N, C-alpha and C positions, 0 to 999 in steps of 0.2 A: 472135716468139720464135725462128723459124728463123734470121732474119738476125742476131739477138743471139748465137745459138750459133755461127754462122759467124764473126762478128767475134771472139768469145772464142777460138775455135780458132786463128784467124789471129794474134791477139795472143800466145797461148801459144806458138805455133810460132816466131814471131819471137824471143821471149825465149830459148827453149831452143836454137834453131838458132844464134843469136848466141853463146851459151855454148859449144856444141859446136864451132863454127867456131874459137873460140879454141884449144881443145885440138887441133883438126885442124892449124891453121897452125903451132902451136908444135911439134907432133910432126914434121911434115914438115921444119920448119926445123932440127930437131935429129936428123935421120936415124933417126926411129922409124917403122917400117912401119905405115901406116894401112891396115888390112885392109878396113875398110868405113866409109863415111859414109852413114848412113841418114836419110831424110826420113820422119818418122812413126815409129810403134812397131810392131815385128813382130807377126804374121807378114808375110813379104816378099811383095809382089805382083809386083814387077819389079826386076831388077837388071842393071846393065851395068858391066863391068870396063873402066876407063880407066886405062891404065898399070898400076900394081900395086894400085889401090884399086877396090873394088866400090862403086858409087853406087846405092843402092837406094831404091825407093818402097815403103812399108809400109802395112799395112791401117788402123791407127788414125791418123787424119789430123791429128796434132798433135805438135809437138816433133821430136826427132831424136836421134841418138846417133853416137858415134865408137867403132869397135872397133880398139884398138891391138894390134899383135902382141906376145904375151907380156905381156899386161896382168895376168893372174892366173896362179896356179900350175897351174890346170886346163888352160891353153892348151898346145897342142902347139907348141913353139918350133922352127922350122926355120932361123931366121936369128938366131943368138945376139947378133950385133953390133947388130941393129936391134930387139931386144926391149925393151919398156918397163922390165921388171923388172931388166934387165941394165945399164941406164943409170946414170950416177953421180947423186949427190944433187942437184947443181945442175940437171941436165937434167930430172929427175923433178919438181923443184920448179917449174921454169919451165912445164912442160906442165900441171901441176896448177893453177897460178895463172892460166894463160892464159884459161881460161873465165871466171873472175871478172873479169879485166881487160877482156875483150870485152864483158861486161855493162856495165861502167863506160863503155866507148866508146859502146855503144848508147845509154846514158842521156844522155851528152853530145850525141850527134847528135840525139836526140829533143828535148831542151831547146833546142838551137841552132836547130832548125827552127822551134820555137814562137816563140822570141824574134825570129827573122828576119822572121816574118810578122806578129806581133802588136805589135812595137815594144818599146822598152826603158822600163820604169818608172823614173822619176826622182823623188826626194823634193824637195819644194818647201816653202815656208812659206805656201802657199795652202791653207787648210782649205776644201775644196770639198764641197758637199752632193751626194752621188751617189744618194740615195734618200730619199723622204719617205713615211712610213707614213700610211696612210689613218686618218682620225679622230684624228689626233695634234695636239698644240699647234702643231707646225710647219705642218701642213696648214691648220689653222684661221687661222693668222696670215698665211699667204700666202708662206711660204718655198718656193722652187722648186729643182728639180734644177739643178745647175751654178752655183747661187749660191755665192759665196766669202765666208765670214764674216771680216770684217776686225776688228770690235770688238764687245764686249758690255759695255754700260754704261760706255763710254769706255775699257775695258781692251783693249789690242791682243791679237789671237788669231793665233798663228803655228804652232800644232801641234794635233793631235787631242787630246792630253792636256790642253792649256790650255783648250780648249773644254769638254771633259767635266768637268774640275774646276770651272770657272767656273759652268757650268749646274747641276751637282750642289749647289754651295754656295748656289744661289738658288732651290731648289725651292719652289714655292708662292708665289713672288713674281714680279711682272711684270718682265721684262727688256727692254732695248732692244738690238737687234742692228743693226749697220751691215754690210750685205752689198754686195758688188760684183756687179752683174747687167748683162751686156752693156756693160762698161766704165763703167757709171754706179753711183754709190753710192745705195743705197736703205735707208731706216730702217724697221725692222719691230719691232713689239712682240709679245712672246709670253709665255705663262705656263707655265713648266716644271711638269709634274705631279709630285706627291710619290710616287705609287705607280704607276709605269708598268707596262704588261703585261710578262709574261716575254718576254725577247728584244728589248725596246725600251728606249731611254733616256728621260730626262725630256722631251726635245723630240720624240723620234720621228723622228730623222734618221740616215742612214748617211753617215759623212764619210770623206774621204780626203785625204791631202796628196800623193799620187802623181799624176804626169802622165805620159802616154805620149809618148816621144820616138821619132820615126821617122827614123833616119839615112838618108843617100843609099843608093839601092838597091845600088850596088856595094860599100858598106861593110857591109851587113847580114850576109853570111855570116861575116865576121871578128868583128864585134861579137857576133853570135849565138853563135859558138863560145866567146868569152870569158864571156858571161853563162850559156851552157849549162854550162860547167865550174863556175862559181860555184854554179849551181843544183844541180848534181850533188853538190858538197861539202855544200851545205845539207841535202840529203836524206840524205846519209850520216850527218850528225849526228843528224837526226830518227830515222832507222831504228835506228842504234846505241843511241840513248837509249831507243827503244821496246823493243828486245831486252833491254837492261839492266833496265828496269822489268818486263818479262815474267818474266825469271828471278827477280827479287827477289820478285815476287808469287807465283810458283810455289813457291819455297822457303819463303815465308811462309804457304803453305796457301791462297792466294787464287787462284781460277780466273778469269782475265781474261775479260771479255765481248766485247772488241773484236778477238779473233783471227779472221781470215778464212781459210778453206780454199778449195779449188777452187770450191765453190758460191758462197761469198762474193765471191771475185774475179770470178766470172762476173757477179754482180749489180752490182758496182762498175764493171766494164767496160761493161756494158749502159748504165748510167747516164751514164758519161763519153761514150759514143758518141752519146747523145741530143743533146749540146751541139755536136757537129760533129767534124771530123777533127782539128783542132788540140788540143782538150781530150783527145781519145783518144790522140794522140801524146804529149802531156804525161803522161798516165797510164801509158803504156808506159815512159816514162823513170823514173817513180817505181817501177813494178814491177821494172824492170831493176836499180835500186839495191837494192831489197829482195832480189832473187834473188842478187845479188853478195854482200851482207852475210850472208845466210842460208848461202850455200855456204862461207864462210870460218869458220863456227862449228866448233870442233874436236870434232865429233861423228862417230862411225864412219859410213861410207857417203857423207858429204859431202866435198867437196874439202878443207875444213879438217881433217877427220879423217885423210885421206890425208897431208896436210901434217904433221899431228902425228906420224905414224909416221916421216916423214923427219927431223923434228926430234929424236925419240927416238934414231934411228940416229946422228945427228950428235953428240948429247950423250954417249951411251954408247960410241960408236965401234964399235957392233955392230948388225947388222940383225936386227929381229924376224923370226922364221921366217915366210916368206910365207904358209904355210898357216894359221898362227895369225892373222896380220893379215887374211887373207881371211875367216876365220870371224867375227872381230870385226866386220868391215864388213857381213857377212850379218846378224848380230844387230842391228846398227844400222839396217840397211834395214828389217828386220821391225818394229822399234820405230817408225820413221818412218811406215811404212805404217799401222800401228795408230793412230798419232797423227793422221794425215791423215783416216782413217776416222771417228775420234771428232769431229774438228773439222767434217767434212762433215755428220755427223749433227746437230751443233749448228746449223750453217748452215741446213740444211733445216728444222729446228724453228723457227728465227727467221723464215724465209721464210713458213712456214705461219701462225705466230701473228701475224706482222707484217702479213699480208695482201698479200704481194708484195714486189717489189724495193724500192720506196720505204720500206715499213715496215721491211724488213730494215736498210736503210742508217740509218734513224732509230734503230733499236735498237743498232746498232754505235756510232754517234756519241754516244749519251747518256753 
């Protein structure tokens, strides 16, 4: 459990620090004074001033923050030309969006690393058996893992869908499969069951048309970046679709069961870590995309909320009174904290009723 907690804190820190580094670099690039870059959450344990910025180590060992000069109306502004609030709309927009962009960069890097080491999946017309369920028709007939299904009753099979449709149309009748095994063709007879157990098909096999391609070592970083970028875009679509469904459900009076808060993310991180470093890195990429999309939602206290106020300023040609904006962000933060607490309570309930992490994950995925 201690190791799981440390891994979770490390993952959370990577995600938040990457986000804050985006704000940090963008602020420095646009001549906004960065007063402090903090590792962890205050109170401060140690701080050292390097140049004009204090780099601090704080008590709560996860995440981090960036303190910009003149970020709120409550700040004492001593250098008006380098205060965040005094910068034009373009600069403020760049600084606000930089954290989100850095999370996308982190996701691309994470996915690129995974693809560089695990290889590139390529679609083929070889329908390969990757798993045979125990006590299934496939197991009884002698089908084996890595068999490639070429024909069923003389009909050529070149895709997963073709195999599934062909077998489903012949449930309860004996079929003849022609499979390729170690470059040799083998004829196997099987009887697809009419009422397979939940989670299994009529034959009881898991199939795939993907094969792993390992490019030359020197090419892997470049190919990895390409596929890492594609994977990031894929998850952007998944996450955006998930948020749209979430808001639709909430407005429809339905409380979704699959929302995960800090406790839920801890459970999922622990599960990913069990499978090794690469699955954990892949999960970091997924979380980073989630954090990026979450932050651009136009809700007060989030980056998207701050961006919304810049947009309102551009549309009306007049800035909202900073004190009013600050008050709205404070209310937004309170709402977010209450929401996180409610989700956390729900996560803890799922963990207790589910009998641990595995039970929690099952309850979320149902």
